[in-house]
Structure formats: C-alpha cells, structure tokens
All heavy atoms as TSV, in Angstrom:
chain	resi	resn	atom	element	x	y	z
A	1	MET	N	N	0.607	14.406	22.719
A	1	MET	CA	C	0.328	13.074	22.236
A	1	MET	C	C	-0.595	13.165	21.029
A	1	MET	O	O	-1.598	13.861	21.050
A	1	MET	CB	C	-0.312	12.256	23.346
A	1	MET	CG	C	-0.559	10.834	22.952
A	1	MET	SD	S	-1.105	9.854	24.352
A	1	MET	CE	C	-2.731	9.446	23.807
A	2	ALA	N	N	-0.283	12.439	19.976
A	2	ALA	CA	C	-1.087	12.434	18.755
A	2	ALA	C	C	-2.029	11.234	18.748
A	2	ALA	O	O	-1.723	10.180	19.314
A	2	ALA	CB	C	-0.178	12.382	17.540
A	3	VAL	N	N	-3.156	11.405	18.092
A	3	VAL	CA	C	-4.086	10.299	17.877
A	3	VAL	C	C	-3.814	9.763	16.479
A	3	VAL	O	O	-3.854	10.507	15.494
A	3	VAL	CB	C	-5.551	10.767	17.999
A	3	VAL	CG1	C	-6.496	9.627	17.674
A	3	VAL	CG2	C	-5.823	11.315	19.391
A	4	LEU	N	N	-3.518	8.465	16.380
A	4	LEU	CA	C	-3.198	7.839	15.104
A	4	LEU	C	C	-4.256	6.809	14.748
A	4	LEU	O	O	-4.835	6.168	15.624
A	4	LEU	CB	C	-1.825	7.172	15.166
A	4	LEU	CG	C	-0.660	8.068	15.553
A	4	LEU	CD1	C	0.612	7.256	15.676
A	4	LEU	CD2	C	-0.474	9.181	14.536
A	5	LYS	N	N	-4.484	6.652	13.450
A	5	LYS	CA	C	-5.433	5.665	12.963
A	5	LYS	C	C	-4.732	4.824	11.904
A	5	LYS	O	O	-3.861	5.322	11.193
A	5	LYS	CB	C	-6.653	6.355	12.362
A	5	LYS	CG	C	-7.729	5.401	11.924
A	5	LYS	CD	C	-9.015	6.107	11.590
A	5	LYS	CE	C	-10.047	5.058	11.219
A	5	LYS	NZ	N	-11.372	5.607	11.157
A	6	VAL	N	N	-5.135	3.556	11.790
A	6	VAL	CA	C	-4.536	2.648	10.814
A	6	VAL	C	C	-5.629	2.140	9.880
A	6	VAL	O	O	-6.699	1.724	10.336
A	6	VAL	CB	C	-3.852	1.453	11.512
A	6	VAL	CG1	C	-3.290	0.482	10.482
A	6	VAL	CG2	C	-2.762	1.936	12.453
A	7	ILE	N	N	-5.347	2.197	8.578
A	7	ILE	CA	C	-6.251	1.629	7.579
A	7	ILE	C	C	-5.478	0.598	6.769
A	7	ILE	O	O	-4.254	0.666	6.673
A	7	ILE	CB	C	-6.865	2.705	6.654
A	7	ILE	CG1	C	-5.770	3.489	5.925
A	7	ILE	CG2	C	-7.788	3.624	7.435
A	7	ILE	CD1	C	-6.308	4.448	4.874
A	8	GLU	N	N	-6.204	-0.334	6.211
A	8	GLU	CA	C	-5.576	-1.377	5.403
A	8	GLU	C	C	-5.934	-1.143	3.935
A	8	GLU	O	O	-7.091	-0.907	3.604
A	8	GLU	CB	C	-6.069	-2.751	5.867
A	8	GLU	CG	C	-5.173	-3.870	5.472
A	8	GLU	CD	C	-5.425	-5.129	6.278
A	8	GLU	OE1	O	-5.798	-5.027	7.462
A	8	GLU	OE2	O	-5.236	-6.209	5.704
A	9	ILE	N	N	-4.936	-1.220	3.080
A	9	ILE	CA	C	-5.096	-0.934	1.649
A	9	ILE	C	C	-4.497	-2.084	0.837
A	9	ILE	O	O	-3.428	-2.597	1.189
A	9	ILE	CB	C	-4.345	0.370	1.257
A	9	ILE	CG1	C	-4.788	1.546	2.099
A	9	ILE	CG2	C	-4.444	0.643	-0.219
A	9	ILE	CD1	C	-5.984	2.268	1.598
A	10	LEU	N	N	-5.135	-2.434	-0.249
A	10	LEU	CA	C	-4.593	-3.384	-1.208
A	10	LEU	C	C	-4.214	-2.600	-2.460
A	10	LEU	O	O	-4.995	-1.763	-2.925
A	10	LEU	CB	C	-5.627	-4.451	-1.563
A	10	LEU	CG	C	-6.189	-5.249	-0.397
A	10	LEU	CD1	C	-7.324	-6.148	-0.883
A	10	LEU	CD2	C	-5.112	-6.074	0.249
A	11	ALA	N	N	-3.027	-2.867	-2.999
A	11	ALA	CA	C	-2.577	-2.157	-4.206
A	11	ALA	C	C	-1.763	-3.103	-5.074
A	11	ALA	O	O	-1.286	-4.141	-4.612
A	11	ALA	CB	C	-1.740	-0.942	-3.821
A	12	SER	N	N	-1.599	-2.705	-6.343
A	12	SER	CA	C	-0.846	-3.555	-7.263
A	12	SER	C	C	-0.014	-2.712	-8.217
A	12	SER	O	O	-0.207	-1.509	-8.346
A	12	SER	CB	C	-1.798	-4.451	-8.049
A	12	SER	OG	O	-2.653	-3.667	-8.849
A	13	SER	N	N	0.913	-3.394	-8.885
A	13	SER	CA	C	1.780	-2.765	-9.872
A	13	SER	C	C	2.256	-3.831	-10.845
A	13	SER	O	O	2.419	-4.995	-10.469
A	13	SER	CB	C	2.992	-2.123	-9.198
A	13	SER	OG	O	3.978	-1.780	-10.151
A	14	LYS	N	N	2.523	-3.438	-12.062
A	14	LYS	CA	C	3.104	-4.348	-13.044
A	14	LYS	C	C	4.625	-4.378	-12.928
A	14	LYS	O	O	5.275	-5.215	-13.527
A	14	LYS	CB	C	2.699	-3.939	-14.453
A	14	LYS	CG	C	1.228	-4.113	-14.726
A	14	LYS	CD	C	0.869	-3.730	-16.133
A	14	LYS	CE	C	-0.623	-3.946	-16.355
A	14	LYS	NZ	N	-1.023	-3.619	-17.725
A	15	GLU	N	N	5.205	-3.454	-12.133
A	15	GLU	CA	C	6.655	-3.298	-12.048
A	15	GLU	C	C	7.301	-4.018	-10.868
A	15	GLU	O	O	8.245	-4.771	-11.049
A	15	GLU	CB	C	7.011	-1.804	-11.967
A	15	GLU	CG	C	6.462	-0.959	-13.108
A	15	GLU	CD	C	6.947	-1.408	-14.471
A	15	GLU	OE1	O	8.138	-1.754	-14.588
A	15	GLU	OE2	O	6.137	-1.430	-15.408
A	16	SER	N	N	6.814	-3.749	-9.630
A	16	SER	CA	C	7.480	-4.295	-8.442
A	16	SER	C	C	6.596	-4.117	-7.212
A	16	SER	O	O	5.613	-3.375	-7.235
A	16	SER	CB	C	8.807	-3.578	-8.200
A	16	SER	OG	O	8.581	-2.226	-7.852
A	17	TRP	N	N	7.012	-4.788	-6.112
A	17	TRP	CA	C	6.304	-4.599	-4.848
A	17	TRP	C	C	6.519	-3.188	-4.318
A	17	TRP	O	O	5.622	-2.601	-3.734
A	17	TRP	CB	C	6.782	-5.613	-3.803
A	17	TRP	CG	C	6.236	-6.991	-4.023
A	17	TRP	CD1	C	4.913	-7.349	-4.042
A	17	TRP	CD2	C	6.963	-8.178	-4.249
A	17	TRP	NE1	N	4.787	-8.692	-4.266
A	17	TRP	CE2	C	6.045	-9.231	-4.396
A	17	TRP	CE3	C	8.323	-8.470	-4.336
A	17	TRP	CZ2	C	6.428	-10.546	-4.623
A	17	TRP	CZ3	C	8.699	-9.785	-4.562
A	17	TRP	CH2	C	7.759	-10.797	-4.704
A	18	GLU	N	N	7.703	-2.646	-4.533
A	18	GLU	CA	C	7.981	-1.272	-4.094
A	18	GLU	C	C	7.059	-0.288	-4.804
A	18	GLU	O	O	6.520	0.635	-4.189
A	18	GLU	CB	C	9.442	-0.905	-4.343
A	18	GLU	CG	C	10.426	-1.635	-3.463
A	18	GLU	CD	C	10.838	-3.005	-4.020
A	18	GLU	OE1	O	10.321	-3.423	-5.083
A	18	GLU	OE2	O	11.660	-3.661	-3.382
A	19	ASP	N	N	6.875	-0.488	-6.095
A	19	ASP	CA	C	5.983	0.385	-6.863
A	19	ASP	C	C	4.536	0.223	-6.402
A	19	ASP	O	O	3.792	1.200	-6.318
A	19	ASP	CB	C	6.122	0.084	-8.353
A	19	ASP	CG	C	5.465	1.134	-9.228
A	19	ASP	OD1	O	5.678	2.340	-8.968
A	19	ASP	OD2	O	4.740	0.762	-10.177
A	20	ALA	N	N	4.139	-0.995	-6.084
A	20	ALA	CA	C	2.784	-1.229	-5.565
A	20	ALA	C	C	2.579	-0.500	-4.244
A	20	ALA	O	O	1.524	0.086	-3.996
A	20	ALA	CB	C	2.534	-2.725	-5.403
A	21	THR	N	N	3.620	-0.499	-3.386
A	21	THR	CA	C	3.547	0.220	-2.115
A	21	THR	C	C	3.416	1.714	-2.357
A	21	THR	O	O	2.603	2.394	-1.722
A	21	THR	CB	C	4.793	-0.075	-1.257
A	21	THR	OG1	O	4.878	-1.488	-1.057
A	21	THR	CG2	C	4.722	0.632	0.087
A	22	ARG	N	N	4.199	2.238	-3.287
A	22	ARG	CA	C	4.091	3.670	-3.635
A	22	ARG	C	C	2.692	3.994	-4.161
A	22	ARG	O	O	2.131	5.042	-3.844
A	22	ARG	CB	C	5.143	4.036	-4.677
A	22	ARG	CG	C	6.527	4.135	-4.116
A	22	ARG	CD	C	7.522	4.656	-5.173
A	22	ARG	NE	N	8.860	4.532	-4.674
A	22	ARG	CZ	C	9.681	3.510	-4.932
A	22	ARG	NH1	N	9.281	2.522	-5.709
A	22	ARG	NH2	N	10.887	3.472	-4.419
A	23	ASN	N	N	2.129	3.099	-4.970
A	23	ASN	CA	C	0.777	3.306	-5.499
A	23	ASN	C	C	-0.250	3.356	-4.367
A	23	ASN	O	O	-1.180	4.170	-4.397
A	23	ASN	CB	C	0.409	2.198	-6.479
A	23	ASN	CG	C	1.175	2.271	-7.773
A	23	ASN	OD1	O	1.762	3.302	-8.110
A	23	ASN	ND2	N	1.191	1.183	-8.518
A	24	ALA	N	N	-0.085	2.499	-3.359
A	24	ALA	CA	C	-1.016	2.502	-2.219
A	24	ALA	C	C	-0.958	3.820	-1.477
A	24	ALA	O	O	-1.999	4.414	-1.159
A	24	ALA	CB	C	-0.677	1.348	-1.272
A	25	VAL	N	N	0.252	4.305	-1.209
A	25	VAL	CA	C	0.410	5.571	-0.477
A	25	VAL	C	C	-0.105	6.737	-1.318
A	25	VAL	O	O	-0.810	7.619	-0.808
A	25	VAL	CB	C	1.888	5.789	-0.066
A	25	VAL	CG1	C	2.085	7.182	0.523
A	25	VAL	CG2	C	2.321	4.721	0.916
A	26	LYS	N	N	0.214	6.733	-2.595
A	26	LYS	CA	C	-0.224	7.818	-3.483
A	26	LYS	C	C	-1.752	7.890	-3.548
A	26	LYS	O	O	-2.341	8.967	-3.455
A	26	LYS	CB	C	0.356	7.609	-4.877
A	26	LYS	CG	C	0.069	8.722	-5.839
A	26	LYS	CD	C	0.766	8.484	-7.166
A	26	LYS	CE	C	0.514	9.615	-8.132
A	26	LYS	NZ	N	1.213	9.402	-9.412
A	27	GLU	N	N	-2.394	6.737	-3.685
A	27	GLU	CA	C	-3.850	6.708	-3.775
A	27	GLU	C	C	-4.491	7.087	-2.443
A	27	GLU	O	O	-5.454	7.850	-2.400
A	27	GLU	CB	C	-4.312	5.319	-4.219
A	27	GLU	CG	C	-5.740	5.251	-4.656
A	27	GLU	CD	C	-6.065	6.091	-5.885
A	27	GLU	OE1	O	-5.197	6.290	-6.746
A	27	GLU	OE2	O	-7.226	6.570	-5.967
A	28	ALA	N	N	-3.957	6.573	-1.344
A	28	ALA	CA	C	-4.504	6.890	-0.017
A	28	ALA	C	C	-4.358	8.378	0.287
A	28	ALA	O	O	-5.249	8.982	0.890
A	28	ALA	CB	C	-3.809	6.066	1.053
A	29	SER	N	N	-3.259	8.976	-0.146
A	29	SER	CA	C	-3.018	10.390	0.163
A	29	SER	C	C	-3.988	11.330	-0.543
A	29	SER	O	O	-4.068	12.501	-0.196
A	29	SER	CB	C	-1.569	10.773	-0.160
A	29	SER	OG	O	-1.356	10.755	-1.557
A	30	LYS	N	N	-4.754	10.832	-1.498
A	30	LYS	CA	C	-5.781	11.654	-2.151
A	30	LYS	C	C	-6.930	11.978	-1.194
A	30	LYS	O	O	-7.561	13.022	-1.323
A	30	LYS	CB	C	-6.326	10.940	-3.389
A	30	LYS	CG	C	-5.334	10.850	-4.513
A	30	LYS	CD	C	-5.930	10.123	-5.690
A	30	LYS	CE	C	-4.922	9.985	-6.830
A	30	LYS	NZ	N	-5.499	9.231	-7.963
A	31	SER	N	N	-7.185	11.073	-0.239
A	31	SER	CA	C	-8.297	11.303	0.686
A	31	SER	C	C	-7.878	11.292	2.155
A	31	SER	O	O	-8.654	11.710	3.002
A	31	SER	CB	C	-9.394	10.260	0.463
A	31	SER	OG	O	-8.883	8.963	0.657
A	32	VAL	N	N	-6.675	10.831	2.443
A	32	VAL	CA	C	-6.191	10.761	3.825
A	32	VAL	C	C	-4.988	11.686	3.964
A	32	VAL	O	O	-4.032	11.581	3.194
A	32	VAL	CB	C	-5.779	9.312	4.194
A	32	VAL	CG1	C	-5.168	9.268	5.574
A	32	VAL	CG2	C	-6.964	8.380	4.083
A	33	LYS	N	N	-5.037	12.569	4.921
A	33	LYS	CA	C	-3.933	13.508	5.158
A	33	LYS	C	C	-3.105	13.050	6.356
A	33	LYS	O	O	-3.531	12.218	7.142
A	33	LYS	CB	C	-4.478	14.928	5.411
A	33	LYS	CG	C	-5.362	15.455	4.293
A	33	LYS	CD	C	-4.644	15.455	2.968
A	33	LYS	CE	C	-5.570	15.884	1.853
A	33	LYS	NZ	N	-5.228	15.294	0.577
A	34	ASN	N	N	-1.932	13.615	6.495
A	34	ASN	CA	C	-1.040	13.363	7.634
A	34	ASN	C	C	-0.588	11.910	7.741
A	34	ASN	O	O	-0.503	11.359	8.840
A	34	ASN	CB	C	-1.696	13.809	8.948
A	34	ASN	CG	C	-2.154	15.244	8.889
A	34	ASN	OD1	O	-1.411	16.104	8.461
A	34	ASN	ND2	N	-3.386	15.480	9.297
A	35	ILE	N	N	-0.292	11.276	6.597
A	35	ILE	CA	C	0.209	9.901	6.622
A	35	ILE	C	C	1.585	9.901	7.278
A	35	ILE	O	O	2.454	10.688	6.919
A	35	ILE	CB	C	0.264	9.306	5.204
A	35	ILE	CG1	C	-1.164	9.158	4.656
A	35	ILE	CG2	C	0.996	7.963	5.204
A	35	ILE	CD1	C	-1.241	8.674	3.226
A	36	ARG	N	N	1.755	9.000	8.240
A	36	ARG	CA	C	3.002	8.916	9.006
A	36	ARG	C	C	3.880	7.757	8.567
A	36	ARG	O	O	5.097	7.862	8.534
A	36	ARG	CB	C	2.701	8.745	10.494
A	36	ARG	CG	C	2.065	9.935	11.158
A	36	ARG	CD	C	3.143	10.937	11.565
A	36	ARG	NE	N	2.591	12.041	12.310
A	36	ARG	CZ	C	2.556	12.118	13.624
A	36	ARG	NH1	N	3.013	11.133	14.360
A	36	ARG	NH2	N	2.048	13.172	14.207
A	37	SER	N	N	3.250	6.598	8.273
A	37	SER	CA	C	4.053	5.428	7.919
A	37	SER	C	C	3.208	4.425	7.142
A	37	SER	O	O	1.983	4.511	7.107
A	37	SER	CB	C	4.622	4.758	9.169
A	37	SER	OG	O	3.580	4.225	9.953
A	38	VAL	N	N	3.918	3.482	6.525
A	38	VAL	CA	C	3.254	2.382	5.824
A	38	VAL	C	C	3.972	1.086	6.207
A	38	VAL	O	O	5.203	1.033	6.258
A	38	VAL	CB	C	3.237	2.603	4.296
A	38	VAL	CG1	C	4.630	2.719	3.731
A	38	VAL	CG2	C	2.476	1.508	3.584
A	39	TYR	N	N	3.191	0.079	6.544
A	39	TYR	CA	C	3.713	-1.231	6.918
A	39	TYR	C	C	3.233	-2.230	5.877
A	39	TYR	O	O	2.031	-2.372	5.650
A	39	TYR	CB	C	3.207	-1.610	8.307
A	39	TYR	CG	C	3.410	-3.063	8.665
A	39	TYR	CD1	C	4.683	-3.546	8.979
A	39	TYR	CD2	C	2.341	-3.950	8.697
A	39	TYR	CE1	C	4.872	-4.880	9.317
A	39	TYR	CE2	C	2.526	-5.280	9.028
A	39	TYR	CZ	C	3.784	-5.743	9.328
A	39	TYR	OH	O	3.979	-7.054	9.651
A	40	VAL	N	N	4.173	-2.913	5.218
A	40	VAL	CA	C	3.805	-3.916	4.221
A	40	VAL	C	C	3.509	-5.216	4.963
A	40	VAL	O	O	4.402	-5.840	5.540
A	40	VAL	CB	C	4.921	-4.111	3.181
A	40	VAL	CG1	C	4.519	-5.185	2.178
A	40	VAL	CG2	C	5.239	-2.805	2.468
A	41	LYS	N	N	2.242	-5.586	4.963
A	41	LYS	CA	C	1.778	-6.758	5.701
A	41	LYS	C	C	1.961	-8.039	4.884
A	41	LYS	O	O	2.369	-9.059	5.412
A	41	LYS	CB	C	0.301	-6.565	6.057
A	41	LYS	CG	C	-0.316	-7.675	6.843
A	41	LYS	CD	C	-1.756	-7.351	7.157
A	41	LYS	CE	C	-2.459	-8.549	7.768
A	41	LYS	NZ	N	-3.875	-8.284	7.970
A	42	ASP	N	N	1.665	-7.969	3.584
A	42	ASP	CA	C	1.706	-9.144	2.715
A	42	ASP	C	C	2.145	-8.772	1.314
A	42	ASP	O	O	1.839	-7.672	0.838
A	42	ASP	CB	C	0.308	-9.756	2.592
A	42	ASP	CG	C	0.129	-11.004	3.397
A	42	ASP	OD1	O	1.124	-11.696	3.647
A	42	ASP	OD2	O	-1.026	-11.292	3.749
A	43	ASN	N	N	2.845	-9.686	0.664
A	43	ASN	CA	C	3.217	-9.565	-0.749
A	43	ASN	C	C	2.653	-10.774	-1.482
A	43	ASN	O	O	2.653	-11.874	-0.943
A	43	ASN	CB	C	4.733	-9.598	-0.937
A	43	ASN	CG	C	5.444	-8.425	-0.348
A	43	ASN	OD1	O	4.886	-7.358	-0.195
A	43	ASN	ND2	N	6.701	-8.619	-0.014
A	44	SER	N	N	2.226	-10.563	-2.723
A	44	SER	CA	C	1.821	-11.687	-3.561
A	44	SER	C	C	1.977	-11.284	-5.024
A	44	SER	O	O	2.208	-10.112	-5.336
A	44	SER	CB	C	0.377	-12.106	-3.267
A	44	SER	OG	O	-0.515	-11.060	-3.591
A	45	CYS	N	N	1.869	-12.266	-5.901
A	45	CYS	CA	C	1.990	-12.015	-7.338
A	45	CYS	C	C	0.870	-12.717	-8.079
A	45	CYS	O	O	0.353	-13.733	-7.621
A	45	CYS	CB	C	3.312	-12.565	-7.873
A	45	CYS	SG	S	4.759	-11.698	-7.340
A	46	VAL	N	N	0.562	-12.195	-9.246
A	46	VAL	CA	C	-0.333	-12.865	-10.174
A	46	VAL	C	C	0.555	-13.476	-11.251
A	46	VAL	O	O	1.436	-12.797	-11.802
A	46	VAL	CB	C	-1.339	-11.875	-10.802
A	46	VAL	CG1	C	-2.175	-12.554	-11.866
A	46	VAL	CG2	C	-2.211	-11.252	-9.738
A	47	VAL	N	N	0.345	-14.751	-11.545
A	47	VAL	CA	C	1.131	-15.440	-12.562
A	47	VAL	C	C	0.196	-15.881	-13.679
A	47	VAL	O	O	-0.847	-16.493	-13.425
A	47	VAL	CB	C	1.860	-16.665	-11.961
A	47	VAL	CG1	C	2.625	-17.423	-13.031
A	47	VAL	CG2	C	2.783	-16.230	-10.835
A	48	GLU	N	N	0.570	-15.533	-14.896
A	48	GLU	CA	C	-0.193	-15.949	-16.074
A	48	GLU	C	C	0.778	-16.545	-17.090
A	48	GLU	O	O	1.776	-15.910	-17.442
A	48	GLU	CB	C	-0.936	-14.760	-16.681
A	48	GLU	CG	C	-2.005	-14.200	-15.770
A	48	GLU	CD	C	-2.675	-12.947	-16.327
A	48	GLU	OE1	O	-2.320	-12.514	-17.444
A	48	GLU	OE2	O	-3.536	-12.398	-15.626
A	49	ASN	N	N	0.497	-17.756	-17.517
A	49	ASN	CA	C	1.332	-18.454	-18.506
A	49	ASN	C	C	2.793	-18.528	-18.079
A	49	ASN	O	O	3.707	-18.356	-18.898
A	49	ASN	CB	C	1.213	-17.801	-19.880
A	49	ASN	CG	C	-0.202	-17.829	-20.413
A	49	ASN	OD1	O	-0.907	-18.822	-20.247
A	49	ASN	ND2	N	-0.628	-16.751	-21.021
A	50	GLY	N	N	3.037	-18.742	-16.795
A	50	GLY	CA	C	4.390	-18.888	-16.300
A	50	GLY	C	C	5.150	-17.599	-16.076
A	50	GLY	O	O	6.320	-17.631	-15.713
A	51	ASP	N	N	4.521	-16.449	-16.276
A	51	ASP	CA	C	5.157	-15.151	-16.068
A	51	ASP	C	C	4.444	-14.366	-14.970
A	51	ASP	O	O	3.215	-14.393	-14.882
A	51	ASP	CB	C	5.127	-14.296	-17.343
A	51	ASP	CG	C	6.061	-14.812	-18.423
A	51	ASP	OD1	O	7.143	-15.321	-18.074
A	51	ASP	OD2	O	5.700	-14.701	-19.610
A	52	VAL	N	N	5.218	-13.646	-14.172
A	52	VAL	CA	C	4.637	-12.750	-13.166
A	52	VAL	C	C	4.101	-11.531	-13.906
A	52	VAL	O	O	4.840	-10.849	-14.623
A	52	VAL	CB	C	5.687	-12.329	-12.123
A	52	VAL	CG1	C	5.108	-11.272	-11.179
A	52	VAL	CG2	C	6.170	-13.526	-11.333
A	53	THR	N	N	2.803	-11.287	-13.768
A	53	THR	CA	C	2.178	-10.168	-14.486
A	53	THR	C	C	1.791	-9.015	-13.568
A	53	THR	O	O	1.536	-7.914	-14.044
A	53	THR	CB	C	0.917	-10.633	-15.250
A	53	THR	OG1	O	-0.010	-11.180	-14.312
A	53	THR	CG2	C	1.275	-11.655	-16.309
A	54	GLN	N	N	1.731	-9.281	-12.269
A	54	GLN	CA	C	1.301	-8.240	-11.343
A	54	GLN	C	C	1.863	-8.514	-9.952
A	54	GLN	O	O	1.867	-9.660	-9.495
A	54	GLN	CB	C	-0.226	-8.227	-11.294
A	54	GLN	CG	C	-0.828	-6.925	-10.880
A	54	GLN	CD	C	-2.340	-6.980	-11.041
A	54	GLN	OE1	O	-3.015	-7.605	-10.242
A	54	GLN	NE2	N	-2.839	-6.329	-12.068
A	55	PHE	N	N	2.365	-7.463	-9.311
A	55	PHE	CA	C	2.837	-7.529	-7.929
A	55	PHE	C	C	1.772	-6.887	-7.053
A	55	PHE	O	O	1.302	-5.787	-7.359
A	55	PHE	CB	C	4.157	-6.768	-7.774
A	55	PHE	CG	C	5.278	-7.344	-8.580
A	55	PHE	CD1	C	5.487	-6.961	-9.887
A	55	PHE	CD2	C	6.127	-8.290	-8.017
A	55	PHE	CE1	C	6.530	-7.491	-10.638
A	55	PHE	CE2	C	7.172	-8.825	-8.750
A	55	PHE	CZ	C	7.372	-8.431	-10.073
A	56	ARG	N	N	1.404	-7.568	-5.976
A	56	ARG	CA	C	0.357	-7.050	-5.090
A	56	ARG	C	C	0.885	-6.918	-3.671
A	56	ARG	O	O	1.678	-7.728	-3.211
A	56	ARG	CB	C	-0.847	-7.985	-5.090
A	56	ARG	CG	C	-1.572	-8.009	-6.406
A	56	ARG	CD	C	-2.763	-8.923	-6.331
A	56	ARG	NE	N	-3.539	-8.853	-7.559
A	56	ARG	CZ	C	-4.546	-9.655	-7.845
A	56	ARG	NH1	N	-4.914	-10.591	-6.987
A	56	ARG	NH2	N	-5.201	-9.519	-8.977
A	57	VAL	N	N	0.423	-5.876	-2.983
A	57	VAL	CA	C	0.762	-5.672	-1.581
A	57	VAL	C	C	-0.501	-5.402	-0.781
A	57	VAL	O	O	-1.461	-4.825	-1.286
A	57	VAL	CB	C	1.758	-4.505	-1.363
A	57	VAL	CG1	C	3.117	-4.828	-1.927
A	57	VAL	CG2	C	1.237	-3.204	-1.922
A	58	ASN	N	N	-0.470	-5.850	0.452
A	58	ASN	CA	C	-1.486	-5.522	1.435
A	58	ASN	C	C	-0.740	-4.689	2.473
A	58	ASN	O	O	0.180	-5.190	3.117
A	58	ASN	CB	C	-2.054	-6.803	2.042
A	58	ASN	CG	C	-3.115	-6.549	3.069
A	58	ASN	OD1	O	-3.345	-5.426	3.487
A	58	ASN	ND2	N	-3.774	-7.613	3.486
A	59	VAL	N	N	-1.079	-3.408	2.590
A	59	VAL	CA	C	-0.340	-2.507	3.475
A	59	VAL	C	C	-1.255	-1.930	4.540
A	59	VAL	O	O	-2.469	-1.842	4.368
A	59	VAL	CB	C	0.346	-1.344	2.699
A	59	VAL	CG1	C	1.318	-1.884	1.681
A	59	VAL	CG2	C	-0.680	-0.445	2.027
A	60	LYS	N	N	-0.633	-1.528	5.653
A	60	LYS	CA	C	-1.318	-0.796	6.709
A	60	LYS	C	C	-0.731	0.601	6.714
A	60	LYS	O	O	0.487	0.772	6.851
A	60	LYS	CB	C	-1.130	-1.475	8.056
A	60	LYS	CG	C	-1.864	-2.789	8.159
A	60	LYS	CD	C	-1.800	-3.332	9.549
A	60	LYS	CE	C	-2.688	-4.566	9.660
A	60	LYS	NZ	N	-2.831	-4.968	11.053
A	61	ILE	N	N	-1.580	1.586	6.543
A	61	ILE	CA	C	-1.154	2.987	6.499
A	61	ILE	C	C	-1.579	3.656	7.795
A	61	ILE	O	O	-2.754	3.599	8.188
A	61	ILE	CB	C	-1.746	3.706	5.279
A	61	ILE	CG1	C	-1.132	3.095	4.005
A	61	ILE	CG2	C	-1.509	5.212	5.350
A	61	ILE	CD1	C	-1.621	3.701	2.718
A	62	THR	N	N	-0.609	4.280	8.462
A	62	THR	CA	C	-0.872	4.979	9.714
A	62	THR	C	C	-0.877	6.479	9.451
A	62	THR	O	O	0.022	6.994	8.796
A	62	THR	CB	C	0.225	4.643	10.754
A	62	THR	OG1	O	0.269	3.229	10.927
A	62	THR	CG2	C	-0.054	5.324	12.084
A	63	PHE	N	N	-1.904	7.150	9.962
A	63	PHE	CA	C	-1.995	8.598	9.796
A	63	PHE	C	C	-2.482	9.255	11.079
A	63	PHE	O	O	-3.133	8.605	11.905
A	63	PHE	CB	C	-2.884	8.973	8.604
A	63	PHE	CG	C	-4.315	8.511	8.721
A	63	PHE	CD1	C	-5.300	9.376	9.169
A	63	PHE	CD2	C	-4.679	7.227	8.353
A	63	PHE	CE1	C	-6.615	8.965	9.264
A	63	PHE	CE2	C	-5.985	6.801	8.447
A	63	PHE	CZ	C	-6.954	7.670	8.904
A	64	GLU	N	N	-2.153	10.536	11.206
A	64	GLU	CA	C	-2.554	11.294	12.385
A	64	GLU	C	C	-3.937	11.882	12.179
A	64	GLU	O	O	-4.225	12.464	11.134
A	64	GLU	CB	C	-1.550	12.414	12.674
A	64	GLU	CG	C	-1.861	13.197	13.926
A	64	GLU	CD	C	-0.850	14.265	14.220
A	64	GLU	OE1	O	0.176	14.353	13.520
A	64	GLU	OE2	O	-1.088	15.031	15.170
A	65	VAL	N	N	-4.782	11.737	13.191
A	65	VAL	CA	C	-6.123	12.325	13.175
A	65	VAL	C	C	-6.028	13.673	13.889
A	65	VAL	O	O	-5.577	13.749	15.031
A	65	VAL	CB	C	-7.140	11.404	13.887
A	65	VAL	CG1	C	-8.507	12.049	13.906
A	65	VAL	CG2	C	-7.173	10.055	13.228
A	66	LYS	N	N	-6.424	14.724	13.194
A	66	LYS	CA	C	-6.353	16.065	13.796
A	66	LYS	C	C	-7.743	16.601	14.054
A	66	LYS	O	O	-8.669	16.303	13.415
A	66	LYS	CB	C	-5.590	17.017	12.878
A	66	LYS	CG	C	-4.132	16.647	12.812
A	66	LYS	CD	C	-3.344	17.735	12.189
A	66	LYS	CE	C	-1.874	17.362	12.243
A	66	LYS	NZ	N	-1.003	18.446	12.043
C-alpha cells in the first residue's frame, strides 16, 4: 500500500487550459517527486478588452510519499 498526498496548485497559460495544466505539473515536478495524477478542479479565464488573455486552472496533484 502506498501513502499518497494531495496538493493544490494554481497555474495559467496564454494558450489553453491544457497548457496551463501542463505548466502546473511541470512546475510542481521541480520540487515534488513521484507525481501520480492531476485533477482539474476549476477552469477560469482572464478577459481584457473583450479578448481572453489568460487561461487559469486550479488543480489537485497527487503524489506518492516515500
């Protein structure tokens, strides 16, 4: 049986929600090892002058504690 921990991360991208999710995992993996999964909890956008300028995600990252 593995011991798992969940952390919550906020990330953004100018391209897409998928890219924002990748950015969250990439940044988290710099300090957290053994990442098992990512759950996208929330999506949102920043709108400026009628255009979407930023995609934001709130994700939960699950990793194994060794």
